[in-house]
N, C-alpha and C positions, 0 to 999 in steps of 0.2 A: 504494500500500500504506500502511495506517495503522500506524505504529510506536507501541507502548504505552510511550513514554518517560516515566518518572515516574508512570505509572498503576499503582497497586498493588491495584486492585480487580478481581478475577476477573469479577464480574458486569458491570462497566462494559466490560471488554475484550470479553466475549462478546456483549453486547447491542449494542455500537456498531461491531462489525466490525474490531476491531484484530487484528493477527496474534497468535496464541497458540501457543507451543511446548508440545506436549502432554506433560505430566509426570504425568497422572492415574493411570497404571498404578502408579507409585511410591506414590501416596497410598493406593490400594486395597490394595496389598500391606502397607503399614505398618499400616493400619487392621484388617486381618484376621489379622495374625500377631503383634501385640504391643499394648501399652497405653500405655507411657510412653516418650517419646523426647526427645532433645536433638540439635539440629543447629547446628554452628558454620559460618558462612560469612562472607566479607568483606562490607563495606557495599556497597550498590547491586548486589547479586548475585541478587536475586529472592526473598529470604527472606519478605518481606511478601506478595508475590504468592502464594507457596506457602501461607502461612497463610490468606490470603483464599480460595484454592481449597479448602482443607480446610474452611473455615467454610461455604462453599456446599454442599459434598458432605455434611457431617454435618447440615446444615439441610434436606436432602432436596430440593434444587432441581434435580431431574432434568433439566428442560428446558435448563438452562445447559450440560449435558454432552453434548448430542446430537452425535453424530459423533466424540466423543473416545474414547480407549481404555477408559475406565472404564465407558462405557455398555454394553459387552459383558461386563463383569465383575460389576458390581453388579446384584443382582436385587431387593433389598428396598426401598432408598431410604427408610429410617426417618428421621423428622425428630426429631433429638435436640436438647435444650437446649444451646446453645453459648455459652460465655463467652469473650470475646476481650479480652485486655489488651495494649495496645500502649504500651510505655514509651519509644518514640522521640518526637521532637517537643517535648522539654523539656530544659532545662539544669538539672541537679540540683545547684544551688549550696547547698542546705540540706536538712535533713530535712523541713522544711515543704513544699517543692516535691513531694517524693515522697509525703508524707502526703496532699496535695491530689489528686495523680494517682490514688492508690489509692482514695481516697474517691469520686472521680468515677466510677471504674470500678464500684465496688460500688453506688453510688447508681443508676447506669444500669440495672443488672439487678434491683435491689430494686424499682425502679419498674416495670420491664417485667413482672416476675412477681408484682407486688403483695405484696411481702414486707416485713415490718417489720425495720428495721436492728437487728442484734444487738449493740448497744453502740457504742463509738467506736474501740476498738482494731482496726486493720485485719485482723489475723489472726483475731480472734474474729468479726468481721462476715463474713469470708470463709467460715469454718466454718458459721455460721448460714445464709448464703446457699446454699451447696451442699446442705446437708441439706434446707432448705425447698423448693428447686427440685425435688429428687429426690422428696420426698413429694408435692409438688403435681402433678407431671407423671407420676410413676410410671416415669420413664426416667432412666438414668444420664447424667451431664453430660459434655460434651466441653469441655476447657479448652485454649485456645490462647494462648500468651504470646509476643509478639514483642519482640525486643531486651531480653531479661530483664536484661542486664548493663549497660545504658546508665547507670544511676545510679552504678555502680562505676567505669566507665571515665571518667566525668566528674570523678572525684575520686581518681585514682591518686596524685596528689601532694598530697592533703589528707587526712592520716591521720585527723584527728579527725572530719571530715565523713564520710569513707569508712566509718569504724567504725560510726557511728550509722545510716547507710544500710544497711550490711551486716546489722546486728542486726535492723532492721525487716524487711528482705527475707527473712532466714533464717526468721523467724517466719511470715511470710506464705506463702512457698513451702513451708514445712514442712507446711502444711495439705494440700497435694497428696498427700503420703505418708500422712497420718493419716486421710484420707477416701477411701481406696482403694475401699471398697465402694460409694461413691456416684458413681464416675467411670467413664465408658466409655473415654475416650482423653485423653491429655495430650501436647501437643507444644510444646516451648520452642525458640526460636531466639535466637541472639546472635552476637557476634563472638568472644568469648573464653570459655574455661572454665579458670579458674585455681585449682583446688584450694581450699585453705583461704582464699585471698584472696577468693574469691567466696562464693556462698551454697550451693554444691553439697553441703556437709555435711548440709544439710537435704533434699537431693534425691538420695540415693544409690540410689534405685530407678529412676532414669532410664537408658535405654539410649542411649549416645552413638553416633550413626550418622555422625559427622562424617568419619571415615576408613574407612568401610565401602566395599568395592568396588562392591556392588550399588547404593549410593546416591551414587556419585561424580559422577553427572550429574543429580542431582535438582534442582539449580539450575545456571544457566548454559546455554550453547548449544554443542553438539558440532559437529564439522566436518560430520558427516552431516546434522544438523539445519539447519545453515547452507546447505548445498547443496540440501537438499530444500525449504526454505521461503523462501530469499532469493536464489535464482539470478538472478532478473530484477533484483533490487535491486543485486546485485554487478555485473551486466552494465552497468547504468546508471551505477554509480560508476566502473567501468572506462573507459567512454566519456568521462565527465566529466574523468577524470584522464589521458586519453590512454594507457591501459594495456591490455594484453590481459586477457581475463577471468581466465585462470589466474594472470597476474602480480598481478592485484588480489586474488585469493584468497590468494596467497602473502604479499602485504604485509599483508593483514588478519590473517593468522595470526601473523606476526611482531610485529604491534602489539598484538593483543588476545587471542590464544589462549595456551595453555601452562599453564593451571591444572590441576593434578592433585591430587585429594584421596584418592587411593589409587594405589599403583604400577601396579595392573592395570586401573584405571578409565580410560575415554577422557578425553582432554584436553577442557577446555571454555573457551569464550570468556567474557570479562567481558560480560554481556548489555547493560549500560548503555552502555559505550563502543562496542560493536559497532553497536548500534541508532542511536546518535547519528551515528556515522561514515557509516552507510548513508543516513540521512536527509539529512545535510549533503553527502554525497558528497565528504568531505574526511577525511584522516587527522589526528587530533589527540589530545592527552592529556586526554580528556574526564573520566575518572575523577578525576583530580587537580584539575580545575576545581571539583569539588563538595565539596572539603574537603582539607586538608593534614594529614599524620600528625604533628601537633605533639607529642603525648605520646610517640610512638615516637622521634622525633628527639631529644627531651629525654633519654630513657633512654640512647640511644647516646652522646650528648654528655657526660652526667654520669657514665657508667659507665666500665668498663675494656674496652669492647668494640672489637675491631678489625673493620672492615668485611670484610676478607678471611676472617676466621674465621667470620663469620656465614653466608657462602655456601659454605664449602668443607668443613666438618667434618661427619661423620656424626652423627646424633642419634637417640636411641631414640624409640619411639612416645609415651612419657610426655611428652617435650619438645613434641610436636605438640599433645597434648591439654591439657597444663598441669596434669594431675590430681595430680601429686605435689609441686607447688611452692607454698610458702607466700607467696613474694614473686614479683612479676612477673619473668619471664625474657625477655630481649629477643628471642630466637629464637622463643619461643612466641608473643609478641605479633606479631612480623613475619609468622609463618606464618599465624596465625589472622586477622590483619587483611588478608591478601592481598598482602603485599609480597614474600613468599617462597612457593614452592610445591615439591612433591615432584618431583624430577628423576630420582632413581634410588633403588634399594633393595638393600641387601646382606642377603639372606635368612639367610645363615649367622650373621651377628652381630646381625641385627635392627636395622640402622641405616638411617635415611633420609637422603638427601643432598638438600639444598635449594639453590635459586637463584631469581633473579628470574624470574617466569613469562614476561615478554615485554618488548618494547622500551618500551612505554608506562610500565610500572611502574618499570623500571630508570631511565629518563630522568627521570621525575617525582620519584622518590624521591631521586635524586642532586641534583636542583635544590632539593628541600626541604632536604637536608643542607647545600647550599651557602649557604643563608641564615644558617646558624649557624656553619659553618666558614669561609666566604668571603664575609662580608656586604658588604664594600666593593667587590667586583667588579661589583656591580649599578650602581654610581654613579661609579666611578673609571675613566676610559678607559685609563689606563696598565696596569690590571690586567685588561683585557678578554681573553676566551678567545682571540680571534683573535691577539693578540700572543704569548701563550704557545705556541699551535700553530706560529706562524711560527718561534719560537725552537727548538722541538723538531725541526721538520722540516728546518731549516737546520743543525742541529748547533751552534747558538750557545749554548754552555754558560754563558759569562759573562753574557749577557743573561738567560738563563733563571734562573740562580741569584740574580742580583742582583734580578730582578723578584720571585722568591719571598721573598728576604730583606726587601724593601720591603713585600711583602704581609703577612707575619707581623708586621712592625713596626707596621703600620697597624691590624691587627685582633687584637693580642695580648689585648685584654680579652675576646675571645670564647673564648680557649683555656682551657677549664675541665676539671675532672675529672682523670683520669689523663693526665699530660702526654705520655708516649710515645704512648699510643693516640690522643690528640687530634691530634698532629702527623702520625702515619701516616694517620689518617682524612682529614686535610686534603689530604695529597698524593694519596691515592687518589681522593677526591671531585673534586679539581681536574682530574686527568688523565683520569678517566673522562668528565667533562663535555665534555672536548675530543674524545672518541671515540678516545682512545689506548688501546693495550694496556698495562695496568698491573697489577702485583701487589705485595702487601705480605706480609712474613713468608714469602717464597718458600723452600720447602724445597730444600736441596741435600744432597749426601752429607756435607758438612762443617758444615752449619749452616743458618741461616735469614737470607736477605737482607731487609733492612728494606723497601726499595722498588726495584722494577725497572720501568723504562719502556722500551718497545720501539716504535720507529717503523719506517718502511719501510727506512731506511738506518742507523739508529743504535740502540744499546742503552745506556741510562743505568742504572748500578748506583749506588744511593745508600744509604750506610750512615749512620744517625743515632746520635749520641752525646749524652748529657746531661751538662752541666757537665764536659766533657773537652775534647778538641781534635779538629779535623778530621784531623790527622795520625794520631791513634789509630784513627779510623774507617777511614782508608785502609790502615793496617797490618792491620786485621782483614780487609779485602777481599782483600789480598794473601795473608795467611797461610791464609785459608780457601779461597782459589781460587774466589771467587764468580763470576769471569768464565768459568770453564771450560765450563759448560753452554751458553755462547753463542758460543764460538770458531768452531764449525763453520758458523755462519750467514753468515759473511763480512761482517758488519756492523761498523762502527767502534764500539768499546766505550769509553764514558766512565765512569771510576771516580771517584765523587765522595764525599768525606767531609764531613759537616756536623755542626755542634754547636749545640744549643739550650740556653738557660740556664733554670734553675729560678727565679732571681731575677726576670728580666725576662719569662719565659715567651714567648720569641721565638727565632727563628733568629739565632744570634750570629755564626757564621762558617762558611765552607766552603772546600774546596780540591779542585782537580782533579788527579788523578794525572798525572805526566809521561808 
């Protein structure tokens, strides 16, 4: 079987016999029921292939769709003029880079349709191009824009550059709305849609289908599609890994499935990771090998964000779309970038509950966080994960806490932003990397426990104080009865008070309750 890994051309896939998951019924429905659309999906999730398939469809390339669902739906196969702009493949370090990218796009179609450029301003040239093509062909234009937000994402931490890029893109994309009479169809994809931060104030006529139930599986691979199209591949992988076929399906699901873009939509697999795993016949974190979420980690590190709050609290739909936010919100970015997904929905209150979609994402993201919160663990043997696990499983509190104290002392320069959040996130990241059951800000009837770590035999209750004493932390544990929810488990409970200092930004002292 030929796996189309990294191949984003529908025509190449169809002509060369690569496996293709048929999504063409979605395309026909969108084309016949609306005009302007936006779709947000994570990177490497099939957005570019979807755009390429639309390009072939609107270009009237009927032969490429033989045997697909759309072949029985479409009757006319009109060849429309199609303009496709792909903003990926460049790093937008300045306005000049964007200007050159837009100029190349415009020049390509000016030459193709033999049209004289309408000046030097991108938005003016774009207007001229659309009108001229319409009058020359007598047909409305199809406009496809892939990764519309790439220039903005490249500069989330460079306000001056971001503002100049945003201004240019707002004018350019505003043409889409002003030239409504000349357009047949417009489809934009990207990772994010961040209200006033992005350029959507100029595109308020777009229908956002990102969290629509009927479009939940427009990208990605469902369980039914996996079993229908890749059963032989899974059987081969199962044999290579000495697993039963069903055990292999189960492990693939835990690693790569679990994305939900609507509570009622089927779950989908990350197509890139799934196809690489099937080709290699090995389970790996392939999505993270193609790029690390640097800008997301930086947001968490520099803000007041607690990792536990990110995955436990209900959020409204506007938090998923980002439509009401002037500044980036970490949950919006994590959801739209694919690091969180919808796990549950409270219809009464209109709240979505999010979590990591699968093991690959959780493990990869925590390892990315560890480079910021626990940088020296990669090179210092005394801070290896193995040694921490041994301490935890043996109930060696002295060794565990002394090792933590030394870890913070060695990496205090990395503790930035909100001090309490940084220390709690460091604890959570560290223990979760070990595969331990850990929680932060755990709610009880009397308050919130800072950190709870639970192993097979022990429960560690850790209360953190800033610029106080470990004794005060232990007093709070006792007064609030933080140990009560765990008494019935029959495990030994360690109550630990710890203090970290603002001056040194490190763990200063700790004490174990008698």
